[in-house]
C-alpha positions in Angstrom: 46.1 6.6 -44.3 44.7 7.7 -40.9 45.4 6.0 -37.5 42.3 4.9 -35.2 43.0 8.3 -32.8 42.6 10.2 -35.6 39.4 8.9 -37.1 37.8 9.3 -33.6 38.9 12.9 -33.4 37.4 13.2 -36.7 34.1 11.7 -35.6 33.8 13.2 -32.4 34.0 16.7 -34.3 30.9 16.0 -36.3 28.8 14.0 -33.7 29.4 17.0 -31.2 26.4 16.9 -28.9 24.9 13.7 -29.6 25.6 12.2 -26.4 23.4 14.8 -25.0 20.4 14.1 -27.2 21.0 10.4 -26.7 21.0 11.0 -22.7 17.8 13.1 -23.0 16.1 10.6 -25.0 17.0 7.5 -22.8 16.4 9.6 -19.7 12.8 10.4 -21.2 12.2 6.9 -22.0 13.3 5.4 -18.3 10.9 8.5 -16.9 8.1 7.2 -19.1 8.9 3.7 -17.7 9.0 4.4 -14.1 5.5 6.7 -14.3 4.0 3.8 -16.4 5.0 1.2 -13.3 3.7 3.6 -10.6 0.3 4.2 -12.3 0.0 0.4 -13.1 0.7 0.0 -9.1 -1.9 2.6 -8.3 -4.6 1.2 -10.6 -4.3 -2.4 -9.4 -4.5 -1.3 -5.8 -7.7 0.6 -6.7 -9.1 -2.6 -8.5 -8.2 -4.6 -5.3 -10.0 -2.3 -3.0 -12.9 -2.3 -5.4 -12.8 -6.1 -5.6 -12.8 -6.4 -1.5 -15.6 -4.4 -1.2 -17.7 -6.0 -3.4 -16.5 -9.4 -1.7 -17.3 -8.2 1.6 -20.8 -6.6 0.5 -21.6 -10.1 -1.0 -20.7 -12.1 1.9 -22.6 -9.7 4.4 -25.5 -9.6 2.0 -25.7 -13.2 1.1 -26.0 -14.5 4.9 -29.3 -16.3 5.9 -30.4 -13.0 7.6 -28.3 -10.4 5.7 -29.9 -7.3 3.6 -28.9 -5.6 0.7 -28.5 -2.2 3.0 -26.1 -4.2 5.4 -23.9 -5.4 2.6 -24.0 -1.9 1.1 -22.8 -0.3 4.5 -20.1 -2.9 4.8 -18.7 -2.2 1.4 -18.7 1.7 1.8 -17.3 1.7 5.3 -14.2 -0.6 4.0 -13.8 1.8 1.0 -14.0 4.9 3.2 -11.2 3.5 5.5 -9.0 2.9 2.2 -8.3 6.5 1.7 -6.5 7.5 -1.2 -6.8 4.0 -3.1 -10.3 4.8 -4.6 -12.6 7.8 -4.4 -16.0 8.9 -5.6 -17.4 5.5 -5.2 -20.9 3.8 -5.7 -22.1 0.4 -4.4 -25.0 -1.5 -5.3 -26.2 -4.4 -3.9 -29.4 -6.4 -5.2 -30.5 -9.2 -3.1 -33.5 -11.7 -4.6 -35.1 -14.6 -2.5 -32.2 -16.8 -4.3 -29.3 -14.5 -5.4 -27.1 -11.7 -4.6 -25.3 -9.4 -7.2 -22.9 -6.4 -6.1 -21.2 -3.9 -8.2 -18.6 -1.2 -7.1 -17.6 1.7 -9.2 -14.9 4.0 -8.2 -12.4 6.6 -9.5 -8.6 6.6 -9.4 -6.5 9.6 -10.5 -3.8 9.2 -13.1 -0.5 10.5 -13.0 -1.3 13.0 -15.7 -4.3 14.5 -14.0 -7.0 12.5 -15.7 -9.4 10.1 -13.8 -9.9 6.5 -14.5 -12.8 4.5 -13.8 -12.6 1.1 -11.8 -15.4 -1.5 -11.6 -15.6 -4.5 -9.6 -18.6 -7.3 -9.6 -19.4 -10.2 -7.4 -22.3 -12.4 -7.1 -23.5 -15.5 -5.4 -26.3 -17.4 -3.9 -28.3 -16.6 -0.8 -27.0 -18.9 2.0 -30.4 -20.7 3.4 -30.7 -23.1 6.4 -32.5 -26.2 5.6 -32.4 -28.9 8.9 -33.0 -32.1 7.1 -31.1 -31.4 3.8 -28.9 -34.3 4.3 -31.4 -36.6 6.2 -30.0 -36.0 9.4 -33.0 -34.6 11.4 -34.2 -38.0 12.8 -31.9 -40.8 13.4 -33.1 -44.2 11.6 -34.1 -46.4 14.3 -34.0 -49.6 12.1 -30.1 -49.2 11.7 -28.1 -51.5 13.8 -26.0 -48.9 15.5 -28.8 -47.0 17.0 -30.5 -50.2 18.7 -26.8 -51.5 19.8 -26.0 -47.8 21.6 -29.4 -47.6 22.8 -30.2 -44.4 21.0 -33.7 -43.3 21.5 -35.7 -41.2 19.1 
């Protein structure tokens, strides 16, 4: 009958070098996980940059006196100030009488040297000023508060 120490000695001779192979596999998987997390963060940062540019372009172009060109310029200025996040960007702003649509496209480099395309879109109605939309243009002289406080029309 063998003692436990003898079993361990016998097993260690058979599996010589297995710890190195196991360590190489584990370290490789750990490196893959770390690079995956870094790549995910880079992609999310680029998507945030594209979405921020689309939102800014929408807010600028949908203003009452805004234009598609103003929205496009604002988005491009924001994207150039965010150097490194996203490159080769393209901003298209379409403004009709009632709606504004913005599309931002750009590229982000991966850690493996590949390029990934990032897109973001935003849309919304054009702001319009309607002075009497709530019926506040002229006070109603028949209302008792108007007569009591002496408000003239």
